[in-house]
C-alpha positions in Angstrom: -30.9 51.8 14.4 -31.2 48.0 14.3 -29.2 45.8 16.6 -28.8 42.1 16.5 -27.2 39.8 19.0 -26.0 36.4 17.9 -25.7 33.9 20.6 -23.9 30.6 20.1 -26.0 27.5 20.6 -24.7 26.2 23.9 -27.7 24.4 25.2 -28.0 20.8 24.4 -31.3 19.0 24.0 -32.5 16.8 26.8 -32.1 13.7 24.6 -28.4 14.6 23.9 -27.7 15.2 27.6 -29.4 11.9 28.5 -27.4 10.0 25.8 -24.1 11.7 27.0 -24.8 10.7 30.6 -25.6 7.1 29.5 -22.4 6.8 27.4 -20.3 8.3 30.2 -21.8 5.8 32.7 -21.1 2.9 30.3 -17.5 4.0 29.9 -17.0 3.9 33.7 -18.8 0.6 34.1 -17.0 -1.4 31.5 -16.7 -5.1 32.2 -13.3 -6.1 33.6 -11.5 -8.7 31.6 -9.6 -11.4 33.4 -6.9 -13.8 32.0 -7.5 -17.5 32.3 -4.6 -17.6 34.8 -6.3 -15.1 37.0 -9.6 -17.1 36.9 -7.6 -20.3 37.6 -6.0 -18.8 40.7 -9.2 -17.2 41.9 -11.1 -20.5 41.7 -8.3 -22.5 43.1 -8.2 -24.7 40.0 -12.0 -24.9 39.9 -12.3 -26.9 43.1 -15.4 -25.2 44.7 -18.4 -26.2 42.6 -21.5 -24.1 43.4 -23.8 -25.8 40.9 -24.2 -27.1 37.4 -26.9 -27.4 34.9 -27.7 -27.5 31.2 -25.7 -24.4 30.5 -22.5 -25.3 32.3 -21.0 -25.4 35.8 -20.5 -22.5 38.2 -17.5 -22.3 40.6 -16.8 -20.0 43.5 -13.8 -17.8 43.2 -12.0 -15.2 45.4 -9.7 -12.6 43.9 -6.6 -11.4 45.8 -8.5 -8.2 46.9 -11.1 -10.3 48.6 -13.8 -10.0 45.9 -16.1 -13.1 45.7 -17.1 -14.2 42.2 -19.1 -16.9 40.6 -17.4 -18.3 37.4 -19.4 -20.2 34.9 -17.7 -22.6 32.5 -19.7 -23.1 29.4 
């Protein structure tokens, strides 16, 4: 008598698991998009200049939830 057992392939390779973890992390950490009005309000009409240089000016902003941000205008 010969008996054979077929097992489904349920194990994923290390590379596949690593890539899955990476993609899941990226999905959770997507950048948040803000409207120009939200930026305008947060920066109080771009009144608090933090600095400027060859690549644009940077302004301090505070969102309604208290989060501090630096906004660069290119």
